[in-house]
N, C-alpha and C positions, 0 to 999 in steps of 0.2 A: 579466645583459644589460640588465634594466630599470633599473639603477642606472648604466649607462654615461653618461657625460657627452656631450652633443651640443650643437651650436650652432644657434640658431633666432633670427633677427632680432634680433641683438644681445646675445643672452643665452646663457649656457652653463648647462645644466640636465640632471637626470636624463633619459634617454630616455622614461620612462614619464610624465613631466610635460610633454613636448614635444607641443603641440597646434596643429593647423591648421584653420582654419574650413572648414566644408562649402562656403562660397561662395568659396573660393580657386580661381582659374581653373585652377590645376594640377589640382585635383580634378574640377572640372566639365568641363574640356576637355582635360586634358593639355597645357595652354598654358604650356610651360616647357621648359628645356633642363638638362642635367646633365653632370657631368665625373667621371670615376673616376680618381684619381691615386694610384699606388702610393708607398709610403714604406719604405725600408730603413734600420734602425738609426737611426730617428727623424728621417730627412731625406727630404723629398718628392723623388721621382725624375722628372726631366725636367719640373720644375714650369713653367718659362717656356714650354716647348712646349704643355703642357696648358692653361695660361692663354690662349695665343694661340688655340687652338681654341675654348676656352670664349667668348672675346670675339667670334670669328667667328660662333658660333652665336647668341650674343645679337644681334649686328648683323643677322643674316639673319632673326630673327623680331621685329625692331624693338623690343627691349628695351634700355633705356639700359645702358651699362657702368657698373658700380656703383663698383668699386675699382680702385686700381693694384696692381702686384705686391706691394709691401711691404705694403699693407693686407690683402691676401688672406693673405699669410704670417702677419701678426699674428693673423688670425682662426683660420687652420687648424693652425698649429704647437701651440697648447696642447691640441689633441686627440691628438696623437701621443705614443707611448712609444717607448723605445729597445730593448726587449727582444724584439721579434718583427717579422716582415714585416707591413705592414699596407697599407690602402688608404683613402683619404678618399673618400666619396661626397658630392658637392657638388651641390645642385639649386636652380635659381632660377626661380620662376614669376612670372606677371604680377601675382599678388597677390589680395587679397580684393575682391570687388566688391558692390555693393548689390543687384544682381539678375542673373539669368542672361541674358546677351546675347552673341551671337557677336562683335559688333564690339568692338574695343579700348576700354576705359574712357578718359574724358578725363583722369582723374587716376590715376596709377599709383604703388603703393608695392609693390615686388616682395617676395615671400617668398624668404628665403634660409635654406636648411637644410643643415647638414653634420654628418656623422658618421664616425667611424673604426671599421674592422673589421679583424680579421686576415685575411691572405691565406691561403687554404687552398690549398697546392700539390697539384697533380694527382700522385697517387702513380703513375699510369701514364705519366708524362712520358717516362721512359727506355725504356718498352716501346712506346710509341705508342698512338694511339687509333683508333677507327673513326668514319667519317663517311658521310653520305649526300648525293647531289645532289637538289635540289628546285628547281622553278620559283620565280623570285624575283617574289612577288606584293606587294611593298611600295610605298609611295609614291615620288614622284620627287625627294624632298628628302633622301635618305639621308645627305648630307653634313652635315646638321644633326643635332647629338647631342640630339635631342628626347626628351622623356619619354613621347611617344606610341609605345609599343614593342609594341603588341598584335600587329602583323603579325609581327615578330620572334619574339615569344613563341610564337605558333601554329606557326611553322616549326621553331623549336628543339624544341618538344614532339614533333612528328612524328619528329625524330631521337632524342629520349629514348625514345619508344615502340618504336623498332627497336634498342634498346640501343647507340646511338651518341652520341659526345660532341658532335657538331655537324652541322648542315646546311649544306652549300656550296651557295649560290645561283646559279642560272643563268638569264640573261635573253637571249632570242634567240640561243640557243646560245654565249652568251659568259658566262663566270664573273664575278661581281661580288664577292662576299664571303661570309663566314659569317654566320649568323643573329645571332652575337654576337662576330664575329672578323674579322679580315683574313686573306686567303689568299696563300700563296706556293707556287710549284712549281718543282722543278729540271727544266728541259726542255733537252734537248741540252746539258747541262752548264752551263746559265745559270739562275741564280736568278731567277725571273720573278714578277712581281706586277702585278695589274691597275692601270691609271693612275688617278690622282685625277680624279674628276668627281663629278656629283651622285648617282650611283648607288651610291657607297661612302663609308664614314666615312674620313676621313684619319687612320688610327690613329697614335698616337704611337709605339708599339712598332714598328709597321711603318716609320716614318720612321727610327727608330734602326737597324733591321736594314739597311736600304738604306745608311745612312751607314757602318756598320760593314763592310759587303761591300766598298764602294768602297775604304775605308781599307786594308783587307787583301787587296786584289786578288782579290776573289771576283766573277766576272763576274755582273753584276746588269742587269736590264732591267725597265722599267716599261711593259708593252704589253698589249693585250687577250689573253686566253687562252681559247681555244676549249674546249668540253666534251671533245672528242676529245683535245686535248692534255692536259687535266687527267687524263683516264682512263688515259693512257699515260705520265704523268710518272714519273720516277725517284723523286722525293720530293714530298711535299705537306706543308705546315705551316699551322697555325692560330695567329694571333698576337693578343694583347691585353694590356692592362696588368696584368691580374690572372693570366692563363694563361701570360704570357710567350711561349714558343715551343714549341708542341705538335706533335710530328710525327704525321701520319696514316699508319697502316700498312695500314688496310683501307678501301677506298671503294666504296660500292655492293655490298658482299659479296665484293669481289675484292681481292687483295693489291696494295698500292702498292710498285713495285720488288720487292724480295725479301721484303717483309712485316716489315721491321725498320727501325727509325730509321736514315737514311742518313748517310754521312759528312759531307755539307755541313751537315746539321742538328747534328751533334756538334760540328763546328767553330764554328758561329754560336752554339750554346748556350754554349760556352766563352767566346766573345768577349762575349756578352751578360752573363754572370755577372761577367766582369772589368770591364765597363762600370759595373755596379752597385757593385762593390766600389771602383771609382775615385771614384764620386760621394760615398759615405759616408766616405771617407778624406781628402777634400779639407778 
């Protein structure tokens, strides 16, 4: 692991040689954004969409957009291999400062870091996973993919301590998202997911699922989901770039539907795998 090659500020070097200053604003304040981009057979998956989200996050925290799409590909592609499913972790902070001060520095030299790691697929995917619901106690800018993830970490840890894969978050009786995922539910035979707003991260996998559903005549809706609707849904899914689509078969210690992955999930899982295959065969 220590000899793995990573990218840091224009250099490719072994992981154990990659060093960031303790005066980097990412270290001091969590002043930065990140992106997680899956890759299959050596090709980045939905890269254009991930880059658009990255640029939006950079814009929202007032960090200059550094490179165009081809420049990013030139940076990231050398980190990939073709023999396994992987993901790129890309982080950009506001850079190193001379002193600790909350205000933005006048001169900015962003810190850019990227590394590639294998995707560990959930062995439970075909069986389904357990989840719990928790109050959403995070900040109001969840649509920014910020590195300040402490609130998410604490919520996810509560799920782990109850032998669950995820915490599904609820604010004012309305479902927002998972601590590290988006949420879908099959309600009255309609695949339903919360709408995009500042309370959820606009997931790239979420976006693809909606596109696939529309293409294959699967009824889909983006609308608020109440807690009661979630608790009585026929199917519940968790989605993210590295987890793909995980069916939830138990929520708050009660079975979801018949306690098995549902038919809509089976259909979408197949369509998603076909979309991946189409990407690397082009």
